[in-house]
C-alpha positions in Angstrom: -115.8 -48.9 -27.0 -112.6 -48.3 -25.8 -113.8 -45.1 -24.1 -116.3 -47.1 -22.5 -113.7 -49.5 -21.3 -111.8 -46.8 -19.7 -114.6 -44.9 -18.4 -116.1 -48.0 -16.4 -112.4 -48.7 -15.2 -111.9 -44.8 -13.7 -115.1 -45.2 -11.9 -114.0 -48.5 -10.3 -111.1 -47.1 -9.3 -112.6 -44.4 -7.6 -114.7 -46.4 -5.9 -112.2 -48.7 -4.4 -110.1 -45.6 -4.0 -113.2 -43.8 -1.6 -114.1 -47.0 0.2 -110.5 -47.4 1.1 -110.2 -44.1 2.4 -114.3 -45.2 4.1 -112.4 -48.2 5.8 -109.1 -46.1 7.4 -110.9 -43.0 8.7 -114.2 -45.8 10.7 -110.6 -48.2 12.0 -109.2 -44.7 12.8 -112.5 -43.4 14.4 -112.5 -46.5 16.2 -109.7 -46.0 17.6 -110.4 -42.5 18.7 -114.0 -43.8 20.4 -111.9 -46.3 22.1 -108.8 -44.3 23.4 -111.8 -41.8 24.6 -113.7 -44.5 26.0 -110.4 -45.5 28.1 -109.2 -42.3 28.9 -105.7 -43.0 27.0 -106.0 -40.7 24.0 -104.6 -37.3 25.9 -102.0 -39.7 27.0 -100.7 -40.5 24.0 -100.8 -36.6 22.9 -98.4 -36.2 25.4 -96.3 -39.1 25.4 -95.7 -38.4 21.3 -95.3 -34.2 22.0 -92.9 -35.0 24.5 -90.6 -38.0 22.3 -91.2 -35.2 19.6 -90.0 -32.6 22.0 -86.5 -34.9 23.4 -86.1 -36.4 19.3 -85.1 -32.3 18.3 -83.2 -31.2 21.8 -80.8 -34.5 21.1 -80.8 -32.8 17.0 -80.2 -29.7 18.5 -77.6 -31.4 20.8 -75.4 -33.3 18.7 -75.5 -30.6 16.1 -73.7 -27.7 18.7 -71.9 -30.4 19.1 -70.5 -30.7 15.8 -70.2 -27.1 14.7 -68.4 -26.4 18.6 -66.0 -29.2 17.8 -65.2 -27.9 14.3 -65.2 -24.0 15.6 -63.0 -24.2 18.0 -59.7 -25.3 17.1 -59.5 -22.2 15.0 -61.2 -20.2 17.7 -58.1 -21.4 19.6 -55.5 -20.5 17.3 -56.8 -16.8 16.6 -56.5 -17.0 20.4 -53.1 -17.5 20.6 -52.9 -15.5 17.8 -54.0 -12.7 19.3 -52.0 -12.8 22.6 -48.6 -13.4 20.5 -49.8 -10.0 18.8 -50.4 -8.0 22.2 -47.1 -9.0 23.9 -45.5 -8.2 20.4 -44.6 -11.5 18.5 -45.5 -11.8 15.3 -43.4 -15.0 14.1 -46.2 -17.1 13.4 -49.5 -18.0 11.1 -52.9 -18.9 11.0 -53.3 -19.5 7.7 -56.2 -21.8 5.9 -56.8 -23.7 2.8 -60.5 -23.7 4.0 -63.6 -22.2 2.2 -66.0 -22.0 5.4 -66.7 -18.5 7.3 -64.3 -19.7 10.3 -62.1 -19.6 7.6 -62.3 -16.9 5.6 -61.7 -15.6 9.9 -57.9 -16.5 10.3 -57.4 -15.3 7.1 -58.0 -12.2 7.5 -56.3 -12.4 10.7 -53.2 -13.1 8.8 -53.4 -11.1 6.3 -53.3 -8.5 9.4 -50.6 -10.1 10.7 -48.8 -9.5 7.3 -49.5 -6.4 7.2 -48.3 -5.8 10.7 -45.4 -7.1 10.2 -44.2 -5.4 6.7 -45.1 -1.9 8.5 -43.0 -3.2 11.9 -40.0 -3.4 8.7 -40.6 0.3 6.8 -40.8 1.8 10.7 -37.4 0.6 11.1 -35.7 0.8 8.2 -37.5 4.3 8.1 -35.6 4.9 11.1 -32.7 3.3 10.1 -32.3 5.6 7.1 -32.9 8.7 9.4 -30.3 8.3 11.9 -28.0 7.4 8.5 -29.0 10.6 7.8 -27.9 12.2 10.9 -25.3 10.5 11.1 -24.0 11.7 7.3 -24.9 14.9 7.8 -23.7 15.7 11.7 -20.0 14.3 9.5 -20.5 16.3 6.4 -21.2 19.5 8.5 -18.3 19.0 10.6 -15.5 19.4 7.7 -16.7 22.7 6.4 -17.0 24.3 10.0 -13.7 22.5 10.8 -12.3 24.6 8.0 -14.0 28.0 8.8 -13.2 28.1 12.4 -9.6 26.9 11.8 -9.6 29.7 8.7 -11.7 32.2 11.0 -9.2 32.0 14.0 -6.3 32.6 11.5 -7.7 36.1 10.5 -8.5 36.8 13.8 -4.7 36.0 14.9 -3.9 37.6 11.5 -1.7 34.2 10.4 -3.6 36.1 7.0 -1.4 39.5 7.0 -1.3 39.7 3.3 -4.0 41.1 1.2 -4.2 38.0 -0.9 -3.7 35.9 2.4 -7.5 37.1 3.7 -8.7 36.9 0.3 -7.7 33.7 -0.3 -9.2 32.8 3.3 -12.2 34.4 3.3 -12.6 32.2 -0.1 -12.4 29.0 1.4 -14.6 30.6 4.5 -17.3 31.4 1.8 -17.5 28.2 -0.3 -17.7 25.9 3.6 -20.1 28.3 4.0 -21.9 27.2 0.5 -21.4 23.3 1.0 -22.8 23.6 4.6 -25.8 24.8 2.4 -25.7 22.4 0.4 -25.9 20.1 3.2 -29.0 21.7 4.8 -31.1 21.9 1.5 -30.5 18.3 0.7 -31.9 17.8 4.0 -34.8 19.9 4.3 -35.6 18.1 0.5 -35.1 14.8 1.9 -37.7 15.6 4.7 -40.0 16.8 1.8 -39.5 13.5 -0.5 -40.5 11.7 2.1 -43.9 13.4 2.5 -44.7 13.7 -1.3 -44.2 17.9 -0.8 -41.8 19.2 -2.9 -42.9 22.4 -3.9 -43.2 22.8 -7.9 -43.6 25.2 -10.1 -43.8 24.2 -13.5 -43.6 26.4 -16.1 -42.8 26.1 -20.4 -39.0 26.5 -21.3 -37.1 26.6 -23.7 -34.6 24.0 -23.4 -31.7 25.1 -25.3 -31.5 28.1 -23.8 -32.5 26.6 -20.2 -29.1 24.7 -20.8 -27.4 28.0 -22.1 -27.7 29.6 -18.8 -27.2 26.0 -17.2 -24.3 25.7 -18.7 -22.7 29.3 -18.7 -22.7 28.7 -15.0 -21.7 24.9 -14.8 -18.1 26.0 -17.1 -17.0 28.5 -14.3 -17.8 26.6 -11.6 -16.0 24.4 -12.9 -13.2 26.0 -14.3 -12.1 27.0 -10.7 -11.7 23.3 -10.3 -9.9 22.5 -13.2 -12.6 20.5 -14.4 -13.2 20.9 -18.4 -16.8 21.3 -19.3 -18.3 19.9 -22.8 -22.0 20.5 -24.4 -23.4 19.4 -27.0 -27.1 19.7 -28.4 -28.5 18.3 -30.9 -32.0 19.7 -30.8 -33.9 21.9 -32.7 -33.4 25.7 -31.0 -37.1 25.6 -30.7 -37.4 22.7 -28.1 -39.4 23.5 -25.1 -40.2 21.2 -22.3 -42.8 21.8 -19.2 -40.2 21.8 -16.1 -39.7 23.3 -12.6 -36.5 25.8 -13.3 -35.3 24.9 -9.9 -35.6 21.8 -9.2 -34.5 20.8 -13.3 -30.9 23.0 -12.0 -31.5 20.7 -9.2 -30.9 17.7 -10.4 -28.1 18.2 -13.2 -26.8 19.9 -9.9 -26.5 17.1 -8.0 -25.1 14.8 -10.9 -22.5 17.3 -11.7 -21.7 17.5 -7.7 -21.1 13.6 -7.6 -19.2 12.9 -10.8 -16.5 16.3 -9.3 -16.9 14.0 -6.2 -15.5 10.9 -7.7 -12.8 12.3 -9.6 -9.7 10.6 -10.4 -6.1 12.4 -10.1 -4.7 10.8 -12.7 -6.0 12.6 -15.9 -7.2 15.3 -16.4 -10.8 15.8 -15.4 -13.8 16.4 -17.8 -17.6 16.1 -17.4 -19.1 16.3 -21.2 -23.2 17.3 -21.1 -25.2 16.2 -24.0 -29.0 16.8 -25.4 -30.7 14.8 -27.8 -33.9 14.5 -29.6 -35.5 11.2 -29.0 -39.0 11.4 -30.4 -41.3 12.9 -27.8 -38.2 13.1 -25.2 -35.1 14.7 -24.8 -32.6 13.0 -23.5 -29.5 14.5 -21.2 -26.1 12.8 -20.7 -23.9 13.5 -18.3 -20.8 11.9 -18.2 -17.5 11.8 -16.8 -14.1 9.9 -17.5 -14.1 9.6 -12.8 -13.3 6.4 -10.8 -16.8 4.8 -12.5 -18.8 2.3 -10.2 -18.5 -1.3 -9.7 -21.3 -3.3 -11.8 -22.6 -5.0 -8.4 -23.7 -1.5 -7.0 -24.7 0.0 -9.8 -29.1 -1.1 -8.8 -28.0 0.4 -5.9 -26.7 3.7 -6.6 -30.1 6.4 -6.4 -31.4 4.4 -3.3 -30.7 6.4 0.3 -27.9 6.6 1.6 -26.3 3.9 -0.6 -22.7 5.0 -0.8 -19.9 2.1 -3.1 -17.3 3.8 -1.2 -18.6 3.1 2.5 -15.6 4.8 4.1 -16.9 7.5 6.5 -13.0 8.8 5.7 -13.4 9.5 1.8 -12.6 13.3 1.4 -15.9 12.9 -1.5 -19.0 13.6 1.7 -21.9 14.0 0.9 -25.4 13.0 3.0 -26.5 10.2 1.1 -29.0 11.5 -0.8 -28.2 13.5 -4.0 -29.1 10.6 -6.7 -32.3 9.5 -4.8 -33.2 13.2 -5.2 -32.5 13.2 -8.5 -34.4 10.1 -9.3 -37.7 11.9 -7.0 -37.3 15.2 -8.9 -37.3 13.5 -12.7 -40.1 10.7 -12.2 -42.5 13.7 -11.0 -41.4 15.7 -14.4 -42.7 12.5 -16.0 -39.2 10.6 -17.1 -36.2 8.4 -15.9 -33.3 7.9 -15.1 -30.4 5.4 -15.5 -27.1 5.2 -15.3 -23.7 3.6 -17.3 -19.8 2.8 -15.9 -17.0 1.2 -16.0 -14.5 1.3 -12.7 -11.4 3.2 -13.5 -13.2 5.1 -16.9 -16.2 7.0 -15.3 -19.7 7.1 -15.3 -23.0 8.1 -17.2 -25.9 9.2 -16.2 -29.1 9.0 -18.4 -32.7 11.5 -17.8 -35.9 12.1 -20.4 -37.8 14.7 -19.5 -41.1 14.5 -21.6 -41.5 17.4 -25.0 -43.8 20.6 -24.9 -46.4 19.4 -27.4 -48.9 22.1 -27.0 -50.8 21.5 -24.0 -50.0 20.7 -20.6 -50.3 17.5 -19.7 
């Protein structure tokens, strides 16, 4: 009974819908026949198309105006920014907090501006460093050149009239020539550091043998300058390292030279070199009892051209790049370097180099 009732109801619904569709079709065809008879159907269609076109055109105009209104201010900002950059002015900002495409363009432009500022700063710093290097080298070359010239003239004029005086003059000329050679070597190495082209010849070295030879050479040189050298080695005799012997020697020589420059005159001069075993590394400590370094200057001692004593009349001399060279070489050996110091007590330089553990690393 229920199924029969549902079927009857569905048939009634279909019949009613069909009748309504027929009525609608009859009304449409009657309207179309009337419009055809009066000749207005085509005109109605044309008017409808024109109205639709006008609506679409107005919509497009409104959308273009809305989009332009949104991007025009940012385009103006970018235009002004481009003009500023063309004139060399980078003191502006085009950063945007938006998330649309134009905001991304503005932020990319801002990143470019910041990069240009950083590049300009780096260039100015490089130029300042080069001027400082030229000034330092020129001053420090002048001192030995003046001495060489003076002693040479003394020999030519017959002032050195005894073999002892002649030997003294010749030795002084030789030492001053070595000073000039050291300065020129530092200048060459500085150029290599700037281009990351330091020539390394890494080898497997026996640490104890290397330092024994190094200490023997240093000892004779320091003895002539009336400086006491103490050496202690707490590393097993068979410990080896991977290092460039020439550049490792430069590290030691530069640190010792720096200590010699700043020795005190009121106490006997002393330098102590200690080699220790610290796990996978060996640690070299180089201490002196010189003038020391002020606490405020310690963070900058490895910066190029930095001097705690800024006076160029100081007898210390030097190019001002010795310790920066040391730091670069130590780091290229996979180690690190640091310093402790107290004024009027002395300075200790520490650096570590990795041991050779059976394979090059």
